[in-house]
Gaussian input, Z-matrix of N, CA and C with variables (Angstrom, degrees):
# hf/3-21g

backbone

0 1
 N
 C     1     B1
 C     2     B2     1     A1
 N     3     B3     2     A2     1     D1
 C     4     B4     3     A3     2     D2
 C     5     B5     4     A4     3     D3
 N     6     B6     5     A5     4     D4
 C     7     B7     6     A6     5     D5
 C     8     B8     7     A7     6     D6
 N     9     B9     8     A8     7     D7
 C    10    B10     9     A9     8     D8
 C    11    B11    10    A10     9     D9
 N    12    B12    11    A11    10    D10
 C    13    B13    12    A12    11    D11
 C    14    B14    13    A13    12    D12
 N    15    B15    14    A14    13    D13
 C    16    B16    15    A15    14    D14
 C    17    B17    16    A16    15    D15
 N    18    B18    17    A17    16    D16
 C    19    B19    18    A18    17    D17
 C    20    B20    19    A19    18    D18
 N    21    B21    20    A20    19    D19
 C    22    B22    21    A21    20    D20
 C    23    B23    22    A22    21    D21
 N    24    B24    23    A23    22    D22
 C    25    B25    24    A24    23    D23
 C    26    B26    25    A25    24    D24
 N    27    B27    26    A26    25    D25
 C    28    B28    27    A27    26    D26
 C    29    B29    28    A28    27    D27
 N    30    B30    29    A29    28    D28
 C    31    B31    30    A30    29    D29
 C    32    B32    31    A31    30    D30
 N    33    B33    32    A32    31    D31
 C    34    B34    33    A33    32    D32
 C    35    B35    34    A34    33    D33
 N    36    B36    35    A35    34    D34
 C    37    B37    36    A36    35    D35
 C    38    B38    37    A37    36    D36
 N    39    B39    38    A38    37    D37
 C    40    B40    39    A39    38    D38
 C    41    B41    40    A40    39    D39
 N    42    B42    41    A41    40    D40
 C    43    B43    42    A42    41    D41
 C    44    B44    43    A43    42    D42
 N    45    B45    44    A44    43    D43
 C    46    B46    45    A45    44    D44
 C    47    B47    46    A46    45    D45
 N    48    B48    47    A47    46    D46
 C    49    B49    48    A48    47    D47
 C    50    B50    49    A49    48    D48
 N    51    B51    50    A50    49    D49
 C    52    B52    51    A51    50    D50
 C    53    B53    52    A52    51    D51
 N    54    B54    53    A53    52    D52
 C    55    B55    54    A54    53    D53
 C    56    B56    55    A55    54    D54
 N    57    B57    56    A56    55    D55
 C    58    B58    57    A57    56    D56
 C    59    B59    58    A58    57    D57
 N    60    B60    59    A59    58    D58
 C    61    B61    60    A60    59    D59
 C    62    B62    61    A61    60    D60
 N    63    B63    62    A62    61    D61
 C    64    B64    63    A63    62    D62
 C    65    B65    64    A64    63    D63
 N    66    B66    65    A65    64    D64
 C    67    B67    66    A66    65    D65
 C    68    B68    67    A67    66    D66
 N    69    B69    68    A68    67    D67
 C    70    B70    69    A69    68    D68
 C    71    B71    70    A70    69    D69
 N    72    B72    71    A71    70    D70
 C    73    B73    72    A72    71    D71
 C    74    B74    73    A73    72    D72
 N    75    B75    74    A74    73    D73
 C    76    B76    75    A75    74    D74
 C    77    B77    76    A76    75    D75
 N    78    B78    77    A77    76    D76
 C    79    B79    78    A78    77    D77
 C    80    B80    79    A79    78    D78
 N    81    B81    80    A80    79    D79
 C    82    B82    81    A81    80    D80
 C    83    B83    82    A82    81    D81
 N    84    B84    83    A83    82    D82
 C    85    B85    84    A84    83    D83
 C    86    B86    85    A85    84    D84
 N    87    B87    86    A86    85    D85
 C    88    B88    87    A87    86    D86
 C    89    B89    88    A88    87    D87
 N    90    B90    89    A89    88    D88
 C    91    B91    90    A90    89    D89
 C    92    B92    91    A91    90    D90
 N    93    B93    92    A92    91    D91
 C    94    B94    93    A93    92    D92
 C    95    B95    94    A94    93    D93
 N    96    B96    95    A95    94    D94
 C    97    B97    96    A96    95    D95
 C    98    B98    97    A97    96    D96
 N    99    B99    98    A98    97    D97
 C   100   B100    99    A99    98    D98
 C   101   B101   100   A100    99    D99
 N   102   B102   101   A101   100   D100
 C   103   B103   102   A102   101   D101
 C   104   B104   103   A103   102   D102
 N   105   B105   104   A104   103   D103
 C   106   B106   105   A105   104   D104
 C   107   B107   106   A106   105   D105
 N   108   B108   107   A107   106   D106
 C   109   B109   108   A108   107   D107
 C   110   B110   109   A109   108   D108
 N   111   B111   110   A110   109   D109
 C   112   B112   111   A111   110   D110
 C   113   B113   112   A112   111   D111
 N   114   B114   113   A113   112   D112
 C   115   B115   114   A114   113   D113
 C   116   B116   115   A115   114   D114
 N   117   B117   116   A116   115   D115
 C   118   B118   117   A117   116   D116
 C   119   B119   118   A118   117   D117
 N   120   B120   119   A119   118   D118
 C   121   B121   120   A120   119   D119
 C   122   B122   121   A121   120   D120
 N   123   B123   122   A122   121   D121
 C   124   B124   123   A123   122   D122
 C   125   B125   124   A124   123   D123
 N   126   B126   125   A125   124   D124
 C   127   B127   126   A126   125   D125
 C   128   B128   127   A127   126   D126
 N   129   B129   128   A128   127   D127
 C   130   B130   129   A129   128   D128
 C   131   B131   130   A130   129   D129
 N   132   B132   131   A131   130   D130
 C   133   B133   132   A132   131   D131
 C   134   B134   133   A133   132   D132
 N   135   B135   134   A134   133   D133
 C   136   B136   135   A135   134   D134
 C   137   B137   136   A136   135   D135
 N   138   B138   137   A137   136   D136
 C   139   B139   138   A138   137   D137
 C   140   B140   139   A139   138   D138
 N   141   B141   140   A140   139   D139
 C   142   B142   141   A141   140   D140
 C   143   B143   142   A142   141   D141
 N   144   B144   143   A143   142   D142
 C   145   B145   144   A144   143   D143
 C   146   B146   145   A145   144   D144
 N   147   B147   146   A146   145   D145
 C   148   B148   147   A147   146   D146
 C   149   B149   148   A148   147   D147
 N   150   B150   149   A149   148   D148
 C   151   B151   150   A150   149   D149
 C   152   B152   151   A151   150   D150
 N   153   B153   152   A152   151   D151
 C   154   B154   153   A153   152   D152
 C   155   B155   154   A154   153   D153
 N   156   B156   155   A155   154   D154
 C   157   B157   156   A156   155   D155
 C   158   B158   157   A157   156   D156
 N   159   B159   158   A158   157   D157
 C   160   B160   159   A159   158   D158
 C   161   B161   160   A160   159   D159
 N   162   B162   161   A161   160   D160
 C   163   B163   162   A162   161   D161
 C   164   B164   163   A163   162   D162
 N   165   B165   164   A164   163   D163
 C   166   B166   165   A165   164   D164
 C   167   B167   166   A166   165   D165
 N   168   B168   167   A167   166   D166
 C   169   B169   168   A168   167   D167
 C   170   B170   169   A169   168   D168
 N   171   B171   170   A170   169   D169
 C   172   B172   171   A171   170   D170
 C   173   B173   172   A172   171   D171
 N   174   B174   173   A173   172   D172
 C   175   B175   174   A174   173   D173
 C   176   B176   175   A175   174   D174
 N   177   B177   176   A176   175   D175
 C   178   B178   177   A177   176   D176
 C   179   B179   178   A178   177   D177
 N   180   B180   179   A179   178   D178
 C   181   B181   180   A180   179   D179
 C   182   B182   181   A181   180   D180
 N   183   B183   182   A182   181   D181
 C   184   B184   183   A183   182   D182
 C   185   B185   184   A184   183   D183
 N   186   B186   185   A185   184   D184
 C   187   B187   186   A186   185   D185
 C   188   B188   187   A187   186   D186
 N   189   B189   188   A188   187   D187
 C   190   B190   189   A189   188   D188
 C   191   B191   190   A190   189   D189
 N   192   B192   191   A191   190   D190
 C   193   B193   192   A192   191   D191
 C   194   B194   193   A193   192   D192
 N   195   B195   194   A194   193   D193
 C   196   B196   195   A195   194   D194
 C   197   B197   196   A196   195   D195

   B1=1.4278
   B2=1.5289
   B3=1.3715
   B4=1.4430
   B5=1.4559
   B6=1.3900
   B7=1.4581
   B8=1.4835
   B9=1.2919
   B10=1.5005
   B11=1.5118
   B12=1.2760
   B13=1.4889
   B14=1.4955
   B15=1.2913
   B16=1.4163
   B17=1.5442
   B18=1.3402
   B19=1.5285
   B20=1.4834
   B21=1.3727
   B22=1.4523
   B23=1.5242
   B24=1.3144
   B25=1.4351
   B26=1.5995
   B27=1.2955
   B28=1.4367
   B29=1.4703
   B30=1.3733
   B31=1.4189
   B32=1.4481
   B33=1.3714
   B34=1.5129
   B35=1.5003
   B36=1.2961
   B37=1.4460
   B38=1.5169
   B39=1.3569
   B40=1.4529
   B41=1.5425
   B42=1.2780
   B43=1.4838
   B44=1.5126
   B45=1.3223
   B46=1.5066
   B47=1.5687
   B48=1.2777
   B49=1.4502
   B50=1.4994
   B51=1.2877
   B52=1.4660
   B53=1.5788
   B54=1.3134
   B55=1.4274
   B56=1.5692
   B57=1.2534
   B58=1.5322
   B59=1.4712
   B60=1.3476
   B61=1.4725
   B62=1.5125
   B63=1.3109
   B64=1.4485
   B65=1.5264
   B66=1.2706
   B67=1.4885
   B68=1.5613
   B69=1.3405
   B70=1.4876
   B71=1.5358
   B72=1.2947
   B73=1.4769
   B74=1.5362
   B75=1.3149
   B76=1.4619
   B77=1.5336
   B78=1.3338
   B79=1.4183
   B80=1.5560
   B81=1.3688
   B82=1.4450
   B83=1.5254
   B84=1.3658
   B85=1.4766
   B86=1.4910
   B87=1.3166
   B88=1.4441
   B89=1.5438
   B90=1.3344
   B91=1.4443
   B92=1.4968
   B93=1.3406
   B94=1.4998
   B95=1.4805
   B96=1.3448
   B97=1.4672
   B98=1.5068
   B99=1.3076
   B100=1.5121
   B101=1.5381
   B102=1.2928
   B103=1.4905
   B104=1.5301
   B105=1.3214
   B106=1.4132
   B107=1.4914
   B108=1.3373
   B109=1.4354
   B110=1.5733
   B111=1.3352
   B112=1.4791
   B113=1.5040
   B114=1.2899
   B115=1.5144
   B116=1.5090
   B117=1.3653
   B118=1.4382
   B119=1.5286
   B120=1.3136
   B121=1.4939
   B122=1.5508
   B123=1.3170
   B124=1.3836
   B125=1.4902
   B126=1.3389
   B127=1.4859
   B128=1.4993
   B129=1.3139
   B130=1.4703
   B131=1.4672
   B132=1.3282
   B133=1.4521
   B134=1.5119
   B135=1.3449
   B136=1.4618
   B137=1.4980
   B138=1.2972
   B139=1.4576
   B140=1.5345
   B141=1.3080
   B142=1.5064
   B143=1.5594
   B144=1.3067
   B145=1.4943
   B146=1.5308
   B147=1.3368
   B148=1.4795
   B149=1.5758
   B150=1.2918
   B151=1.5349
   B152=1.4797
   B153=1.3305
   B154=1.4985
   B155=1.4884
   B156=1.3536
   B157=1.3537
   B158=1.5196
   B159=1.3287
   B160=1.5005
   B161=1.4951
   B162=1.3944
   B163=1.5012
   B164=1.5623
   B165=1.3645
   B166=1.4683
   B167=1.5122
   B168=1.3540
   B169=1.4759
   B170=1.5597
   B171=1.3176
   B172=1.4626
   B173=1.5408
   B174=1.2864
   B175=1.4633
   B176=1.5527
   B177=1.2913
   B178=1.4512
   B179=1.5647
   B180=1.3185
   B181=1.4873
   B182=1.5067
   B183=1.3902
   B184=1.4545
   B185=1.5556
   B186=1.2993
   B187=1.4898
   B188=1.5069
   B189=1.3547
   B190=1.4486
   B191=1.5158
   B192=1.3746
   B193=1.5042
   B194=1.4934
   B195=1.4111
   B196=1.4810
   B197=1.5045
   A1=108.94
   A2=112.66
   A3=121.04
   A4=106.08
   A5=118.86
   A6=124.53
   A7=108.71
   A8=115.16
   A9=122.23
   A10=107.98
   A11=116.22
   A12=122.97
   A13=110.84
   A14=120.09
   A15=121.56
   A16=106.18
   A17=113.06
   A18=120.08
   A19=106.20
   A20=114.20
   A21=120.06
   A22=110.24
   A23=115.22
   A24=121.28
   A25=113.22
   A26=119.49
   A27=120.47
   A28=110.92
   A29=119.83
   A30=121.01
   A31=114.65
   A32=117.53
   A33=119.48
   A34=111.38
   A35=117.82
   A36=122.40
   A37=112.63
   A38=116.35
   A39=116.77
   A40=110.02
   A41=118.80
   A42=122.58
   A43=108.04
   A44=116.35
   A45=121.11
   A46=106.22
   A47=117.96
   A48=124.85
   A49=110.94
   A50=117.26
   A51=124.69
   A52=108.59
   A53=118.37
   A54=122.87
   A55=108.29
   A56=118.28
   A57=122.27
   A58=107.50
   A59=116.61
   A60=121.82
   A61=112.73
   A62=116.52
   A63=119.84
   A64=109.11
   A65=121.41
   A66=123.82
   A67=108.10
   A68=117.01
   A69=120.19
   A70=111.75
   A71=117.43
   A72=118.91
   A73=112.60
   A74=118.64
   A75=123.74
   A76=106.99
   A77=118.76
   A78=123.04
   A79=110.27
   A80=115.31
   A81=117.94
   A82=117.62
   A83=113.36
   A84=120.34
   A85=108.13
   A86=117.42
   A87=123.48
   A88=113.25
   A89=117.51
   A90=119.26
   A91=111.39
   A92=111.94
   A93=121.24
   A94=108.49
   A95=119.94
   A96=124.89
   A97=107.63
   A98=113.11
   A99=118.24
   A100=106.61
   A101=113.83
   A102=120.64
   A103=110.41
   A104=114.86
   A105=122.39
   A106=113.02
   A107=120.93
   A108=125.00
   A109=114.18
   A110=112.89
   A111=118.56
   A112=111.69
   A113=119.02
   A114=125.95
   A115=109.50
   A116=113.62
   A117=119.20
   A118=111.38
   A119=113.96
   A120=121.96
   A121=108.01
   A122=117.69
   A123=122.37
   A124=110.24
   A125=114.44
   A126=119.38
   A127=110.97
   A128=115.28
   A129=121.97
   A130=106.63
   A131=118.22
   A132=123.30
   A133=111.12
   A134=113.22
   A135=119.86
   A136=111.68
   A137=116.93
   A138=120.43
   A139=113.80
   A140=113.82
   A141=118.52
   A142=113.82
   A143=114.04
   A144=121.72
   A145=108.13
   A146=114.45
   A147=119.12
   A148=111.56
   A149=114.70
   A150=117.74
   A151=108.07
   A152=119.25
   A153=123.75
   A154=110.77
   A155=120.73
   A156=123.23
   A157=111.79
   A158=116.26
   A159=119.75
   A160=111.25
   A161=115.82
   A162=121.06
   A163=109.60
   A164=112.85
   A165=118.22
   A166=110.94
   A167=116.65
   A168=117.99
   A169=110.81
   A170=115.85
   A171=120.75
   A172=108.58
   A173=117.71
   A174=122.00
   A175=109.33
   A176=118.77
   A177=121.41
   A178=112.07
   A179=114.37
   A180=120.28
   A181=114.28
   A182=113.58
   A183=117.91
   A184=112.15
   A185=118.08
   A186=120.57
   A187=108.36
   A188=117.68
   A189=122.70
   A190=106.07
   A191=110.45
   A192=117.31
   A193=105.63
   A194=115.28
   A195=118.98
   A196=103.31
   D1=156.63
   D2=178.53
   D3=-126.56
   D4=136.00
   D5=174.06
   D6=-133.19
   D7=139.32
   D8=175.94
   D9=-110.87
   D10=124.43
   D11=178.11
   D12=-106.48
   D13=143.36
   D14=168.32
   D15=-93.19
   D16=128.99
   D17=-174.42
   D18=-112.87
   D19=133.59
   D20=173.14
   D21=-114.33
   D22=155.23
   D23=174.39
   D24=94.94
   D25=-1.39
   D26=178.75
   D27=-82.42
   D28=134.64
   D29=178.05
   D30=-128.24
   D31=-11.18
   D32=-177.25
   D33=-154.63
   D34=178.40
   D35=-179.50
   D36=-64.48
   D37=-31.65
   D38=175.71
   D39=-60.50
   D40=-40.23
   D41=179.75
   D42=-61.81
   D43=-40.93
   D44=-178.54
   D45=-60.03
   D46=-49.96
   D47=-179.95
   D48=-57.40
   D49=-41.99
   D50=-176.22
   D51=-67.94
   D52=-45.15
   D53=178.04
   D54=-67.55
   D55=-41.18
   D56=-178.62
   D57=-60.76
   D58=-49.19
   D59=179.38
   D60=-58.78
   D61=-44.33
   D62=-178.03
   D63=-63.30
   D64=-40.63
   D65=-175.45
   D66=-75.35
   D67=-40.41
   D68=-179.44
   D69=-62.35
   D70=-23.63
   D71=-177.38
   D72=-77.09
   D73=-8.97
   D74=-176.94
   D75=-78.17
   D76=122.22
   D77=175.75
   D78=-57.60
   D79=127.57
   D80=-178.19
   D81=102.32
   D82=-11.24
   D83=173.77
   D84=-84.08
   D85=128.29
   D86=-177.74
   D87=-103.31
   D88=-32.30
   D89=173.14
   D90=-156.81
   D91=155.50
   D92=-173.99
   D93=-137.67
   D94=130.91
   D95=172.75
   D96=-130.19
   D97=113.87
   D98=-179.16
   D99=-109.93
   D100=129.84
   D101=179.86
   D102=-116.83
   D103=117.45
   D104=179.45
   D105=-64.40
   D106=-50.13
   D107=-179.25
   D108=-60.03
   D109=-33.52
   D110=-179.54
   D111=-91.23
   D112=-11.15
   D113=-174.16
   D114=51.11
   D115=51.48
   D116=-176.28
   D117=-137.34
   D118=162.59
   D119=172.18
   D120=-136.37
   D121=124.87
   D122=172.10
   D123=-103.04
   D124=124.64
   D125=-174.37
   D126=-124.92
   D127=129.28
   D128=172.66
   D129=-100.93
   D130=130.21
   D131=-170.84
   D132=-153.76
   D133=163.47
   D134=172.60
   D135=-71.09
   D136=159.84
   D137=-179.79
   D138=-63.37
   D139=-19.14
   D140=-179.31
   D141=-75.40
   D142=-14.65
   D143=178.87
   D144=-81.73
   D145=122.11
   D146=-177.27
   D147=-88.26
   D148=159.16
   D149=174.18
   D150=-68.16
   D151=-38.80
   D152=174.71
   D153=-56.39
   D154=-41.00
   D155=-178.41
   D156=-68.84
   D157=-39.81
   D158=175.96
   D159=-61.52
   D160=-47.68
   D161=-179.18
   D162=-57.68
   D163=-45.66
   D164=-175.58
   D165=-60.25
   D166=-42.02
   D167=-179.78
   D168=-60.92
   D169=-43.52
   D170=-179.94
   D171=-63.39
   D172=-46.79
   D173=-176.53
   D174=-65.53
   D175=-37.58
   D176=177.44
   D177=-66.51
   D178=-24.70
   D179=175.32
   D180=-80.11
   D181=-7.76
   D182=174.51
   D183=101.52
   D184=16.65
   D185=179.30
   D186=-124.44
   D187=169.82
   D188=178.00
   D189=-101.42
   D190=156.04
   D191=-177.37
   D192=-147.24
   D193=138.83
   D194=177.30
   D195=-143.19

């Protein structure tokens, strides 16, 4: 599955790395592409990974996700 999240609060490449790392740590996530200019994250993952779980990982990293 592919999910695109809108990410808020990112201001630099360090933020991109932080969000990427948070999403990559979720079991079942196979790839993550975070784009600063688009304020988005594209996540490829197994069906067992929930949208709520993706959002929670981003929020725990200190950013907003929708």
